C-alpha positions in Angstrom: -49.5 -5.2 -29.9 -46.5 -4.1 -32.0 -47.0 -1.0 -34.2 -46.6 -2.9 -37.5 -49.1 -5.5 -36.6 -51.5 -2.7 -35.7 -50.8 -1.1 -39.1 -51.3 -4.3 -41.0 -54.7 -5.1 -39.2 -55.8 -1.8 -39.8 -55.0 -1.9 -43.4 -56.7 -5.3 -43.9 -59.9 -3.9 -42.1 -59.9 -0.8 -44.3 -59.5 -3.0 -47.2 -62.5 -5.3 -46.4 -64.7 -2.2 -45.6 -63.9 -0.6 -49.2 -64.4 -4.1 -50.9 -67.8 -4.2 -49.0 -69.0 -0.6 -50.4 -67.8 -1.7 -54.1 -69.8 -5.0 -53.8 -72.7 -3.1 -52.4 -72.4 -0.1 -54.8 -70.6 -1.5 -58.0 -71.9 1.7 -59.9 -68.9 3.4 -58.2 -66.4 1.7 -60.5 -68.2 3.2 -63.5 -66.0 6.3 -63.4 -62.3 6.6 -63.7 -61.7 7.4 -60.2 -63.8 4.5 -59.1 -61.9 2.2 -61.4 -58.6 3.5 -59.9 -59.9 2.9 -56.5 -61.0 -0.5 -57.4 -57.6 -1.5 -58.5 -55.9 -0.1 -55.4 -58.2 -1.9 -53.1 -58.5 -5.3 -55.0 -55.1 -5.7 -56.1 -52.6 -3.4 -54.6 -53.7 -3.3 -51.1 -53.9 -7.1 -50.6 -50.4 -7.4 -52.0 -49.0 -4.8 -49.8 -50.8 -6.2 -46.8 -49.2 -9.8 -47.7 -45.8 -8.3 -48.1 -45.9 -6.4 -44.7 -47.3 -9.4 -42.9 -44.8 -11.9 -44.4 -42.0 -9.4 -43.3 -43.3 -8.8 -40.0 -43.5 -12.7 -39.4 -40.3 -13.4 -40.8 -38.9 -11.1 -38.1 -40.9 -12.5 -35.3 -39.9 -16.0 -36.4 -36.3 -15.1 -35.3 -37.4 -14.4 -31.8 -36.4 -16.8 -28.8 -40.1 -16.3 -27.7 -41.4 -17.7 -31.0 -39.1 -20.7 -31.1 -40.1 -21.6 -27.8 -43.8 -21.3 -28.5 -43.7 -25.0 -29.5 -43.9 -27.2 -26.8 -41.5 -29.6 -28.2 -38.8 -26.8 -27.9 -39.8 -25.9 -24.2 -36.9 -28.1 -22.7 -34.5 -26.2 -24.9 -35.7 -23.0 -23.5 -35.3 -24.4 -20.0 -31.7 -25.5 -20.6 -31.1 -21.7 -21.3 -31.6 -21.2 -17.6 -29.4 -24.1 -16.4 -27.2 -22.7 -13.4 -23.9 -24.0 -14.9 -21.3 -22.4 -17.0 -20.3 -25.6 -18.6 -23.7 -25.6 -20.5 -22.8 -23.8 -23.7 -26.4 -22.4 -24.4 -27.0 -21.2 -20.9 -23.8 -19.6 -20.6 -24.1 -17.8 -23.8 -27.9 -16.9 -23.0 -27.3 -15.7 -19.7 -24.3 -13.7 -20.1 -25.9 -12.1 -23.3 -22.9 -13.5 -25.6 -25.7 -13.7 -28.1 -28.8 -11.4 -28.2 -31.2 -13.0 -25.4 -34.1 -12.2 -27.6 -32.9 -14.0 -30.7 -30.7 -16.7 -28.8 -32.0 -19.6 -31.0 -31.7 -17.9 -34.4 -28.5 -16.4 -33.7 -26.7 -19.7 -32.9 -28.7 -22.2 -35.3 -28.6 -20.0 -38.3 -25.5 -20.6 -40.5 -23.5 -17.3 -41.6 -23.1 -18.2 -45.2 -24.9 -16.5 -47.9 -28.0 -18.2 -47.7 -28.1 -19.1 -43.9 -31.2 -17.2 -43.3 -33.2 -18.6 -46.4 -32.1 -22.1 -45.2 -33.3 -21.6 -41.7 -36.7 -20.5 -43.0 -36.9 -23.7 -45.2 -36.0 -25.9 -42.0 -38.7 -24.1 -40.2 -41.1 -25.0 -42.7 -40.2 -28.5 -42.6 -40.6 -28.3 -38.9 -44.2 -27.1 -39.2 -44.8 -30.0 -41.9 -43.6 -32.8 -39.6 -45.3 -31.2 -36.7 -48.8 -31.3 -38.0 -48.5 -34.0 -40.8 -45.6 -36.3 -39.5 -44.5 -37.7 -36.2 -42.5 -35.1 -34.3 -39.4 -36.6 -32.4 -39.4 -36.4 -28.4 -37.1 -33.3 -27.4 -34.1 -35.5 -26.5 -34.3 -37.1 -29.9 -34.0 -34.0 -31.9 -30.6 -33.7 -34.0 -29.0 -31.1 -36.0 -29.3 -31.4 -39.9 -25.6 -31.5 -40.1 -22.7 -31.4 -37.9 -22.4 -27.9 -36.2 -19.8 -25.7 -38.1 -17.2 -23.7 -36.0 -18.0 -21.0 -38.4 -21.1 -20.0 -36.4 -18.9 -19.8 -33.3 -16.0 -17.9 -35.0 -18.5 -15.3 -36.5 -18.5 -13.7 -32.9 -15.5 -15.2 -31.3 -12.5 -15.0 -34.0 -10.2 -12.3 -33.0 -11.4 -12.3 -29.3 -8.8 -12.2 -26.8 -10.3 -14.9 -24.7 -10.5 -16.9 -27.7 -7.2 -16.3 -29.2 -5.1 -16.1 -26.3 -7.0 -18.6 -23.8 -4.7 -21.2 -22.0 -6.8 -24.2 -23.0 -6.9 -23.1 -26.8 -3.2 -22.7 -26.9 -2.1 -25.7 -24.6 -1.7 -27.7 -27.9 -0.2 -25.3 -30.6 -2.1 -27.3 -33.3 -5.6 -26.9 -31.5 -6.2 -23.5 -32.5 -5.7 -23.8 -36.2 -7.4 -27.0 -36.4 -10.4 -25.1 -34.4 -10.3 -22.1 -37.2 -10.2 -24.7 -40.1 -13.5 -26.7 -38.7 -11.2 -29.8 -38.4 -11.8 -30.0 -34.4 -15.3 -29.0 -33.6 -16.0 -26.6 -30.8 -18.8 -28.9 -29.4 -16.7 -32.1 -29.7 -15.9 -34.3 -26.6 -13.4 -32.6 -24.2 -14.3 -29.2 -25.5 -17.5 -27.6 -25.2 -19.5 -30.7 -25.4 -22.5 -29.8 -23.1 -24.8 -27.6 -25.1 -28.5 -28.1 -24.2 -28.5 -31.7 -22.9 -32.3 -31.7 -22.4 -32.4 -35.4 -21.2 -30.7 -34.5 -17.9 -32.6 -31.0 -17.1 -34.4 -32.8 -14.1 -31.0 -33.3 -12.4 -29.4 -29.9 -12.7 -30.0 -26.5 -10.8 -31.7 -23.8 -12.5 -30.8 -20.2 -12.6 -33.9 -18.1 -11.5 -32.8 -14.6 -12.6 -33.8 -12.9 -15.9 -31.5 -12.2 -18.8 
């Protein structure tokens, strides 16, 4: 169990124990010291535990393991192990072009000012749909908006393989169009094979570990 989780659980247990003592012996709060202790246990410690818990879970929600813990996302996790470098997500995951432990979050959180905040809101919507709506089949899931080249350029802009690659420079207008988001990196003829979960049964899987 992670240290922070252990600490949060310990604080919660400690708070419950002290609250139980205060309930059993309310006379303790008659003194100034007792009032201070009651204030700390009844108000400050719960806020501290809640804050630490939220922070801990927000960080955990960035992990690939967390994203793939939903069974609807399992095919997308499998697609990261396709033994074919033309699969964009698999190539990035297997070659550590993105952190393997935060692969989903890295690629699907936009790098604008409120990117992380929007990602968390989308996550809450996913939970709402999962429990109160009708979740789509894995191969029917779509992005909220077209994938912005900004997310690719966050890492690739300035890289030699990107700036001087033969394919990118075959047409002198292509690279400027990609940088301006006029031509999508995942458009037809470019890196169009991303996850393709509908065809996973027909492809070879990589059996190694990232």
